[in-house]
C-alpha positions as CSV (number, residue, x, y, z in Angstrom):
1,M,-0.3,-0.2,0.0
2,I,1.0,3.8,-0.7
3,A,-0.4,6.9,0.5
4,N,1.3,10.5,0.1
5,V,0.3,12.6,2.2
6,P,1.1,16.5,1.5
7,H,1.4,18.9,5.1
8,A,3.2,22.2,6.3
9,G,6.5,21.1,7.8
10,T,8.1,21.6,10.5
11,F,9.4,25.1,8.1
12,G,6.2,25.5,6.7
13,R,8.0,24.3,3.9
14,E,5.2,22.1,1.5
15,T,5.9,18.5,2.9
16,V,4.8,15.3,0.8
17,T,5.7,12.5,2.7
18,S,4.8,9.2,1.1
19,V,4.1,6.0,3.8
20,R,4.4,2.4,1.9
21,T,3.9,-0.9,3.5
22,F,5.6,-3.7,2.3
23,D,3.7,-6.7,3.1
24,Q,5.7,-10.1,4.4
25,P,5.0,-13.4,5.9
26,G,4.6,-13.5,8.6
27,R,4.7,-9.1,8.8
28,S,4.2,-5.6,7.1
29,R,7.5,-3.4,7.2
30,P,6.2,0.7,7.6
31,F,8.6,2.9,5.4
32,D,8.1,6.3,5.4
33,P,10.4,8.7,3.2
34,R,9.6,11.9,3.3
35,T,9.7,15.3,0.4
36,V,10.3,18.4,0.9
37,I,10.3,21.0,-1.9
38,D,12.7,23.3,-1.6
39,P,11.2,27.1,-2.9
40,V,15.2,28.9,-3.3
41,R,16.3,25.4,-5.2
42,E,12.4,24.7,-6.8
43,E,13.4,20.9,-5.9
44,A,12.2,18.4,-4.4
45,R,15.2,17.0,-2.0
46,A,14.4,14.3,-0.1
């Protein structure tokens, strides 16, 4: 499962958290990287 959650980060910057859940035999493992948009460089930074 993948869920993208846009929100304002700690410093008010536009941030997207992509929550991924990997289902494996006997357990599920979450992975949640965050991407912040850099307004000066106008590009995404992980």
